[in-house]
ZALUMVEX-245155 format. One line per 2 residues: for each residue x, y, z of N, C-alpha, C, O. Coordinates in Angstrom, 2 decimals. Example, Ala and Ser with C-alpha at 12.3 -4.5 7.8 and 13.67 -1.06 7.14 Angstrom:
// residues 2
13.19/-5.69/7.80/12.30/-4.50/7.80/13.20/-3.30/7.80/14.24/-3.32/8.46 ~ 12.85/-2.25/7.08/13.67/-1.06/7.14/12.90/0.03/7.87/13.41/1.14/8.04
END
This chain:
// residues 181
102.36/-57.85/23.77/102.87/-58.80/24.42/103.70/-59.64/23.52/104.85/-59.89/23.87 ~ 103.21/-60.12/22.33/104.01/-60.83/21.50/105.23/-60.05/21.01/106.32/-60.62/20.91
105.09/-58.74/20.69/106.23/-57.84/20.41/107.16/-57.80/21.23/108.34/-57.84/20.87 ~ 106.75/-57.71/22.61/107.95/-57.76/23.70/108.59/-58.88/23.87/109.78/-58.81/24.16
108.03/-60.03/23.74/108.61/-61.35/23.68/109.67/-61.38/22.55/110.82/-61.74/22.80 ~ 109.30/-61.01/21.31/110.38/-61.06/20.19/111.39/-60.11/20.44/112.50/-60.27/19.93
111.13/-59.03/21.25/112.34/-58.15/21.39/113.19/-58.84/22.59/114.41/-58.72/22.56 ~ 112.64/-59.47/23.52/113.41/-60.10/24.48/114.23/-61.13/23.96/115.43/-61.26/24.21
113.50/-61.93/23.17/114.25/-63.16/22.55/115.24/-62.84/21.51/116.11/-63.64/21.18 ~ 115.09/-61.43/20.87/116.11/-61.27/19.87/117.29/-60.53/20.69/118.46/-60.65/20.35
116.96/-59.92/21.58/117.86/-59.30/22.62/118.87/-60.32/23.06/120.07/-60.12/22.91 ~ 118.37/-61.45/23.62/119.12/-62.54/23.99/120.10/-63.16/23.05/121.31/-63.34/23.22
119.44/-63.41/22.17/120.10/-63.88/20.71/121.43/-62.84/20.34/122.58/-63.24/20.20 ~ 121.05/-61.61/20.25/121.93/-60.76/19.80/122.98/-60.48/20.93/124.12/-60.16/20.61
122.68/-60.58/22.08/123.73/-60.25/23.21/124.75/-61.43/23.19/125.93/-61.27/23.52 ~ 124.24/-62.64/22.80/125.16/-63.78/22.85/126.16/-63.71/21.59/127.32/-64.10/21.70
125.68/-63.21/20.48/126.47/-63.08/19.23/127.15/-61.77/19.17/128.07/-61.66/18.35 ~ 126.87/-60.83/19.86/127.65/-59.56/19.88/128.28/-59.26/21.41/128.58/-58.15/21.82
128.38/-60.36/22.05/128.79/-60.27/23.55/130.33/-59.67/23.61/130.60/-58.88/24.52 ~ 131.24/-60.00/22.73/132.47/-59.33/22.88/132.42/-57.81/22.81/132.90/-57.03/23.64
131.74/-57.51/21.62/131.54/-56.09/21.30/131.01/-55.22/22.42/131.52/-54.16/22.78 ~ 129.92/-55.79/22.91/129.12/-55.18/23.82/129.92/-54.96/25.24/129.89/-53.91/25.87
130.58/-56.07/25.60/131.30/-56.15/26.73/132.45/-55.07/26.58/132.66/-54.26/27.48 ~ 133.06/-55.09/25.62/134.21/-54.09/25.47/133.60/-52.65/25.55/134.23/-51.82/26.20
132.44/-52.30/24.95/131.95/-51.18/24.96/131.36/-50.81/26.59/131.44/-49.69/27.11 ~ 130.84/-51.87/27.12/130.51/-51.45/28.46/131.77/-51.29/29.60/131.75/-50.60/30.62
132.72/-52.03/29.16/133.92/-51.91/30.19/134.46/-50.43/29.76/134.73/-49.63/30.66 ~ 134.61/-50.11/28.53/135.03/-48.65/28.44/134.18/-47.55/28.81/134.65/-46.48/29.20
132.94/-47.77/28.69/131.96/-46.74/29.42/132.03/-46.86/30.84/131.82/-45.82/31.46 ~ 132.29/-47.92/31.53/132.56/-47.93/33.11/133.67/-47.32/33.51/133.68/-46.68/34.57
134.77/-47.45/32.72/135.98/-46.68/32.99/135.83/-45.30/32.65/136.33/-44.42/33.36 ~ 135.16/-45.05/31.57/134.95/-43.57/31.42/134.01/-42.87/32.41/134.06/-41.65/32.57
133.26/-43.56/33.01/132.57/-42.97/34.14/133.17/-42.88/35.46/132.86/-42.03/36.29 ~ 134.11/-43.84/35.65/135.09/-43.71/36.96/136.11/-42.65/36.69/136.51/-41.95/37.62
136.52/-42.51/35.56/137.46/-41.44/35.06/136.87/-40.01/35.34/137.34/-39.09/36.00 ~ 135.71/-40.13/34.62/134.95/-38.72/34.71/134.74/-38.08/36.10/134.77/-36.87/36.33
134.48/-39.21/37.14/133.97/-38.77/38.43/135.36/-38.30/38.99/135.47/-37.30/39.70 ~ 136.38/-39.06/38.63/137.71/-38.67/39.25/138.30/-37.37/38.88/139.03/-36.78/39.67
138.00/-36.91/37.70/138.30/-35.63/37.05/137.27/-34.44/37.79/137.63/-33.33/38.18 ~ 136.15/-34.91/37.84/135.46/-34.00/38.59/135.61/-33.68/39.99/135.51/-32.54/40.43
135.88/-34.80/40.74/136.36/-34.42/41.99/137.66/-33.83/42.04/137.79/-33.01/42.95 ~ 138.67/-34.04/41.29/139.76/-33.30/41.25/139.48/-31.64/40.98/140.13/-30.73/41.50
138.44/-31.48/40.09/138.24/-30.08/39.85/137.62/-29.26/41.15/137.86/-28.06/41.23 ~ 136.85/-29.89/42.13/136.57/-29.35/43.20/137.66/-29.28/44.33/137.73/-28.37/45.17
138.53/-30.37/44.25/139.50/-30.19/45.19/140.57/-28.99/44.70/141.13/-28.30/45.55 ~ 140.80/-28.82/43.41/141.52/-27.69/42.97/140.78/-26.33/43.37/141.38/-25.33/43.76
139.50/-26.43/43.25/138.88/-25.13/43.61/139.00/-24.81/45.06/139.22/-23.67/45.46 ~ 138.83/-25.90/45.88/138.94/-25.68/47.29/140.34/-25.06/47.72/140.48/-24.22/48.60
141.34/-25.63/46.94/142.80/-25.43/47.37/142.92/-24.01/46.92/143.69/-23.30/47.58 ~ 142.31/-23.48/45.93/142.55/-22.05/45.56/141.66/-21.11/46.51/141.85/-19.90/46.54
140.74/-21.73/47.24/139.92/-20.80/47.96/138.57/-20.14/47.31/138.04/-19.09/47.68 ~ 138.17/-20.94/46.32/136.88/-20.81/45.73/135.90/-21.51/46.11/136.22/-22.50/46.77
134.77/-21.34/45.92/133.42/-22.24/46.25/133.00/-23.06/44.91/132.19/-23.98/44.94 ~ 133.60/-22.66/43.83/133.13/-23.66/42.76/134.47/-23.72/41.67/135.35/-22.86/41.66
134.43/-24.70/40.94/135.55/-24.83/39.90/135.49/-23.91/38.73/135.23/-24.39/37.62 ~ 135.71/-22.66/38.87/135.52/-21.79/37.86/136.75/-21.21/37.54/136.79/-20.63/36.46
137.94/-21.24/38.36/139.10/-20.68/37.68/139.82/-21.64/36.92/139.41/-22.80/36.93 ~ 141.00/-21.30/36.16/141.49/-22.07/35.13/141.80/-23.55/35.29/141.41/-24.39/34.48
142.48/-23.82/36.29/142.88/-25.22/36.41/141.65/-26.23/36.57/141.48/-27.23/35.86 ~ 140.82/-25.81/37.60/139.70/-26.64/37.93/138.66/-26.69/36.70/138.07/-27.73/36.39
138.51/-25.60/36.12/137.59/-25.59/34.85/138.13/-26.53/33.79/137.36/-27.23/33.14 ~ 139.48/-26.54/33.60/140.17/-27.66/32.71/139.66/-28.97/32.97/139.16/-29.64/32.07
139.81/-29.45/34.39/139.45/-30.62/34.83/138.01/-30.86/34.79/137.71/-32.05/34.68 ~ 137.03/-30.02/34.86/135.81/-30.22/34.56/135.53/-30.56/33.19/134.67/-31.40/32.95
136.19/-29.99/32.23/136.15/-30.31/30.80/136.76/-31.68/30.54/136.23/-32.43/29.72 ~ 137.81/-32.03/31.20/138.56/-33.41/31.05/137.47/-34.47/31.45/137.49/-35.61/30.97
136.47/-34.02/32.42/135.61/-34.96/32.97/134.80/-35.54/31.75/134.73/-36.76/31.55 ~ 134.27/-34.72/31.02/133.33/-35.12/29.70/134.16/-35.70/28.76/133.59/-36.35/27.88
135.32/-35.64/28.73/136.03/-36.29/27.51/135.98/-37.89/27.49/135.68/-38.49/26.46 ~ 136.26/-38.46/28.56/136.41/-39.74/28.49/135.03/-40.60/27.97/135.09/-41.51/27.15
133.90/-40.16/28.56/132.73/-40.62/27.96/132.30/-40.14/26.45/131.51/-40.80/25.78 ~ 132.79/-39.13/26.07/132.70/-38.65/24.59/133.30/-39.59/23.76/132.68/-40.19/22.89
134.63/-39.77/24.03/135.60/-40.62/23.18/134.89/-42.06/23.02/134.92/-42.72/21.98 ~ 134.19/-42.51/24.32/133.81/-43.90/24.16/132.70/-43.94/23.54/132.44/-44.95/22.89
131.87/-42.97/23.58/130.64/-42.93/22.53/130.97/-42.84/21.29/130.27/-43.49/20.52 ~ 132.06/-42.05/20.72/132.44/-42.12/19.40/133.09/-43.41/18.93/133.15/-43.76/17.75
133.60/-44.11/20.01/134.16/-45.39/19.74/133.16/-46.45/19.47/133.28/-47.32/18.60 ~ 132.10/-46.30/20.32/130.91/-47.27/19.83/130.43/-46.91/18.58/130.13/-47.78/17.76
130.32/-45.81/18.36/129.62/-45.24/17.10/130.53/-45.80/15.81/130.00/-46.14/14.75 ~ 131.98/-45.86/16.05/132.92/-46.43/15.05/132.83/-47.86/14.93/133.00/-48.41/13.84
132.54/-48.60/16.18/132.42/-50.13/16.05/131.00/-50.41/15.22/131.00/-51.35/14.42 ~ 130.04/-49.77/15.35/128.85/-49.87/14.65/129.21/-49.62/13.06/128.97/-50.41/12.15
129.76/-48.51/12.95/130.14/-48.22/11.46/131.11/-49.18/10.91/131.02/-49.52/9.73 ~ 131.99/-49.61/11.63/132.80/-50.86/11.14/132.13/-52.07/10.91/132.53/-52.77/9.98
131.24/-52.42/11.55/130.40/-53.51/11.46/129.00/-53.49/10.48/128.16/-54.39/10.39 ~ 129.02/-52.20/9.80/127.77/-52.01/9.05/127.32/-52.99/8.11/126.13/-53.22/7.89
128.44/-53.67/7.47/127.71/-54.63/6.48/127.28/-55.91/7.12/126.33/-56.59/6.73 ~ 128.05/-56.18/8.12/127.48/-57.45/9.02/126.07/-57.19/9.60/125.31/-58.14/9.72
125.72/-56.01/9.94/124.77/-55.66/10.72/123.62/-55.49/9.56/122.45/-55.68/9.89 ~ 123.95/-55.15/8.20/122.88/-55.19/7.24/122.51/-56.54/6.79/121.40/-56.82/6.34
123.53/-57.43/6.93/123.27/-58.79/6.48/122.27/-59.39/7.65/121.33/-60.12/7.33 ~ 122.51/-59.06/8.98/121.62/-59.41/10.04/120.17/-58.97/9.84/119.23/-59.72/10.10
120.04/-57.89/9.44/118.83/-57.33/9.21/117.99/-58.13/8.04/116.78/-58.36/8.11 ~ 118.72/-58.45/7.10/118.16/-59.32/6.17/117.82/-60.63/6.72/116.74/-61.09/6.37
118.47/-61.24/7.42/118.13/-62.52/8.05/116.95/-62.36/8.93/116.01/-63.15/8.85 ~ 116.96/-61.30/9.84/115.92/-61.21/10.83/114.49/-60.88/9.89/113.45/-61.51/10.08
114.59/-60.04/9.10/113.44/-59.67/8.15/112.85/-61.03/7.58/111.65/-61.28/7.67 ~ 113.76/-61.90/6.99/113.29/-62.94/6.37/112.49/-64.03/7.30/111.66/-64.81/6.85
112.88/-63.93/8.77/112.23/-64.65/9.62/111.11/-63.85/10.19/110.52/-64.42/11.11 ~ 110.76/-62.93/9.93/109.50/-62.08/9.93/109.65/-61.17/11.24/108.65/-60.90/11.90
110.91/-60.70/11.60/111.15/-59.80/12.60/111.16/-58.45/11.89/111.89/-58.31/10.91 ~ 110.36/-57.41/12.35/110.35/-56.11/11.59/111.59/-55.26/12.14/112.16/-55.51/13.20
111.92/-54.22/11.26/113.04/-53.42/11.49/113.05/-52.65/12.78/114.15/-52.36/13.24 ~ 112.09/-52.33/13.35/111.72/-51.62/14.50/112.33/-52.53/15.72/113.22/-52.13/16.47
111.79/-53.68/15.77/112.30/-54.53/16.67/113.89/-54.73/16.78/114.50/-54.82/17.84 ~ 114.42/-54.77/15.54/115.99/-54.88/15.40/116.55/-53.70/15.97/117.51/-53.68/16.74
115.77/-52.47/15.47/116.36/-51.12/15.88/116.35/-51.09/17.45/117.34/-50.73/18.08 ~ 115.25/-51.46/18.00/115.15/-51.35/19.61/116.13/-52.34/20.34/116.61/-52.04/21.43
116.44/-53.63/19.64/117.31/-54.43/20.23/118.78/-54.00/20.19/119.57/-54.09/21.13 ~ 119.03/-53.52/19.01/120.50/-52.80/18.91/120.69/-51.55/19.80/121.77/-51.30/20.34
119.71/-50.86/19.92/119.76/-49.68/20.73/120.03/-50.17/22.10/120.95/-49.69/22.76 ~ 119.34/-51.03/22.50/119.66/-51.59/23.96/121.04/-52.12/24.13/121.69/-52.00/25.17
121.45/-52.73/23.03/122.83/-53.42/23.22/123.81/-52.37/23.22/124.68/-52.30/24.08 ~ 123.66/-51.50/22.22/124.90/-50.39/22.03/124.70/-49.15/22.64/125.62/-48.33/22.69
123.49/-48.91/23.15/123.12/-47.56/23.88/122.80/-47.75/25.43/123.47/-47.20/26.31 ~ 121.74/-48.57/25.68/121.35/-48.53/27.04/122.25/-49.33/27.95/122.48/-48.95/29.10
122.79/-50.47/27.42/123.85/-50.96/28.34/125.15/-50.32/28.47/125.79/-50.61/29.48 ~ 125.63/-49.57/27.71/126.80/-48.66/27.98/126.49/-47.48/28.83/127.23/-46.91/29.63
125.42/-47.23/28.56/124.89/-45.88/29.40/124.83/-46.44/31.08/125.24/-45.81/32.06 ~ 124.30/-47.58/31.07/124.01/-48.11/32.51/125.46/-48.42/33.04/125.71/-48.19/34.23
126.36/-48.90/32.24/127.83/-49.19/32.64/128.42/-47.90/33.11/129.07/-47.91/34.16 ~ 128.23/-46.72/32.41/128.83/-45.34/32.52/128.38/-44.99/33.99/129.17/-44.46/34.77
127.02/-45.32/34.37/126.39/-44.85/35.56/127.12/-45.68/36.64/127.60/-45.13/37.64 ~ 127.21/-46.95/36.45/128.00/-47.64/37.53/129.40/-47.42/37.65/129.94/-47.62/38.73
130.15/-46.98/36.53/131.31/-46.33/36.85/131.41/-44.99/37.61/132.36/-44.76/38.36 ~ 130.49/-44.20/37.42/130.35/-43.02/38.24/130.13/-43.42/39.68/130.89/-43.03/40.56
129.20/-44.11/39.90/128.82/-44.42/41.27/129.92/-45.50/41.92/129.90/-45.63/43.15 ~ 130.78/-46.20/41.21/131.84/-46.99/41.85/132.95/-46.04/42.39/133.53/-46.24/43.46
133.19/-45.02/41.58/134.27/-44.02/42.22/133.74/-43.36/43.42/134.51/-43.16/44.36 ~ 132.50/-43.00/43.49/131.98/-42.59/44.66/132.14/-43.43/45.92/132.46/-43.03/47.04
131.83/-44.80/45.48/131.71/-45.63/46.68/133.08/-46.13/47.25/133.31/-46.38/48.43 ~ 134.05/-46.25/46.05/135.55/-46.69/46.35/136.16/-45.77/47.11/136.98/-46.17/47.93
135.91/-44.43/46.99/136.77/-43.31/47.36/135.84/-42.67/48.47/134.95/-41.88/48.16 ~ 136.08/-43.02/49.66/135.09/-42.54/50.84/135.07/-40.91/51.02/134.07/-40.31/51.41
136.17/-40.35/50.74/136.11/-38.85/51.17/135.54/-37.93/50.04/135.39/-36.73/50.22 ~ 135.23/-38.58/48.83/134.58/-37.87/47.72/133.31/-37.53/48.08/132.97/-36.38/47.80
132.39/-38.38/48.72/131.08/-37.93/48.91/131.10/-36.81/49.70/130.29/-35.93/49.40 ~ 131.94/-36.62/50.79/132.06/-35.54/51.62/132.43/-34.27/50.89/131.83/-33.21/51.05
133.41/-34.42/50.14/133.83/-33.31/49.26/132.83/-32.68/48.38/132.67/-31.47/48.29 ~ 132.15/-33.62/47.71/131.38/-33.16/46.62/129.76/-32.94/47.12/128.86/-32.60/46.35
129.60/-33.17/48.43/128.10/-33.16/48.93/127.36/-32.02/48.50/126.16/-32.22/48.34 ~ 127.68/-31.11/48.33/126.82/-29.87/47.77/126.64/-30.06/46.27/125.52/-29.95/45.75
127.65/-30.34/45.63/127.35/-30.58/44.24/127.07/-31.87/43.60/126.87/-31.93/42.38 ~ 127.06/-32.89/44.36/127.09/-34.28/43.90/125.88/-34.54/43.07/126.10/-35.18/42.04
124.56/-34.15/43.32/123.55/-34.53/42.41/123.78/-33.90/41.07/123.56/-34.52/40.02 ~ 124.25/-32.57/41.12/124.28/-31.88/39.91/125.69/-32.50/38.97/125.69/-32.48/37.74
126.74/-32.98/39.70/127.94/-33.50/38.91/127.26/-34.86/38.40/127.17/-35.00/37.18 ~ 126.83/-35.77/39.15/126.39/-36.97/38.52/125.37/-36.84/37.55/125.51/-37.50/36.52
124.27/-36.06/37.68/123.23/-36.04/36.63/123.88/-35.37/35.42/123.55/-35.83/34.33 ~ 124.88/-34.21/35.47/125.19/-33.59/34.31/126.18/-34.55/33.51/126.05/-34.64/32.29
127.15/-35.24/34.17/127.91/-36.28/33.38/127.05/-37.31/32.93/127.40/-37.71/31.82 ~ 126.07/-37.87/33.39/125.12/-38.99/33.03/124.35/-38.26/31.96/124.06/-39.04/31.05
123.98/-37.18/31.80/123.24/-36.38/30.93/123.98/-36.26/29.72/123.48/-36.61/28.65 ~ 125.17/-35.78/29.80/126.09/-35.67/28.76/126.44/-37.14/27.75/126.45/-37.23/26.52
126.68/-38.07/28.66/127.05/-39.30/28.05/125.56/-39.89/27.56/125.42/-40.29/26.40 ~ 124.80/-39.89/28.23/123.48/-40.39/27.95/122.94/-39.90/26.61/122.61/-40.67/25.70
122.88/-38.58/26.55/122.36/-37.86/25.49/123.08/-38.23/24.23/122.49/-38.40/23.16 ~ 124.52/-38.37/24.40/125.36/-38.73/23.30/125.10/-39.99/22.69/124.96/-40.19/21.48
125.02/-40.98/23.77/124.96/-42.39/23.44/123.48/-42.63/22.80/123.32/-43.36/21.82 ~ 122.59/-42.06/23.34/121.22/-42.37/22.88/120.57/-41.47/21.81/119.38/-41.60/21.53
121.29/-40.63/21.26/121.12/-39.90/19.94/122.18/-40.39/18.86/121.70/-40.68/17.76 ~ 123.37/-40.52/18.99/124.23/-41.02/17.98/124.10/-42.49/17.49/124.09/-42.87/16.32
123.99/-43.29/18.65/123.97/-44.76/18.26/122.63/-45.18/17.57/122.72/-45.91/16.58 ~ 121.38/-44.77/18.01/120.23/-45.02/17.22/120.19/-44.42/15.88/119.58/-44.97/14.96
120.94/-43.11/15.72/120.81/-42.52/14.51/121.69/-43.45/13.58/121.27/-43.66/12.44 ~ 122.82/-44.00/13.96/123.80/-44.81/13.12/122.96/-46.02/12.82/122.85/-46.34/11.64
122.30/-46.80/13.82/121.80/-48.01/13.52/120.54/-47.82/12.69/120.21/-48.67/11.87 ~ 119.82/-46.69/12.91/118.62/-46.33/11.83/119.30/-46.11/10.39/118.59/-46.41/9.43
120.42/-45.70/10.17/121.04/-45.51/9.02/121.41/-46.90/8.59/121.25/-47.06/7.38 ~ 121.84/-47.94/9.22/122.13/-49.22/8.78/120.97/-49.91/8.34/120.96/-50.67/7.38
119.88/-49.60/9.11/118.61/-50.32/8.80/118.07/-49.72/7.43/117.56/-50.45/6.58 ~ 118.21/-48.38/7.27/117.68/-47.69/6.11/118.48/-48.10/4.88/117.93/-48.12/3.78
119.81/-48.45/5.02/120.77/-48.64/3.85/120.72/-50.07/3.49/121.33/-50.44/2.48 ~ 119.96/-51.03/4.32/119.86/-52.42/4.06/119.52/-52.69/2.73/118.51/-52.15/2.27
120.32/-53.58/1.91/119.80/-53.80/0.58/118.58/-54.66/0.51/118.11/-55.02/-0.57 ~ 118.01/-55.01/1.77/116.92/-56.00/1.52/115.50/-55.25/1.56/115.10/-54.69/2.58
114.85/-55.29/0.51/113.51/-54.69/0.24/112.59/-54.82/1.49/111.97/-53.89/2.01 ~ 112.60/-56.08/1.86/111.54/-56.50/3.13/111.95/-55.62/4.27/111.05/-55.23/5.02
113.14/-55.27/4.50/113.48/-54.44/5.68/113.05/-52.88/5.66/112.84/-52.24/6.69 ~ 112.97/-52.43/4.56/112.66/-51.03/4.22/111.14/-50.96/4.24/110.68/-49.85/4.50
110.32/-51.89/4.03/108.92/-51.73/4.08/108.31/-51.70/5.46/107.09/-51.56/5.58
END
């Protein structure tokens, strides 16, 4: 219970101090989700126009590939933001460990800020396109669960693997001996 309270307290503190970066990451992921659903919908419309039952021919297959690109670019952008702030994050690790907060708590907090929140924003972007464009749900009705789950899986896995990997690297490379123990 005490550990959970420490994580929640640190999460609120870090959310306030990293708010601009987190908001930009979430806004970009929201837009990527919206754009990914747009491209996926366009691939099914192109397939239907060509008289096929799935987006397997050239133009619609290209659109399916384009559906994954926005989220991957944003994930790489979040990774680059963490990389650019590595020195500042290392300093924060030192400050937190001097206050008795262990490295795992810091890692969980940063993973939530730079991993889980952007993934949730991506899902909201996916769903917002579906709800703001009424004909899409009817067009994609047969493949909708597969489309949403596959786009979410691609983005989620990239975000939840790359971001914690980089954050763990920041934690391990911290010059503070207390953080490593």
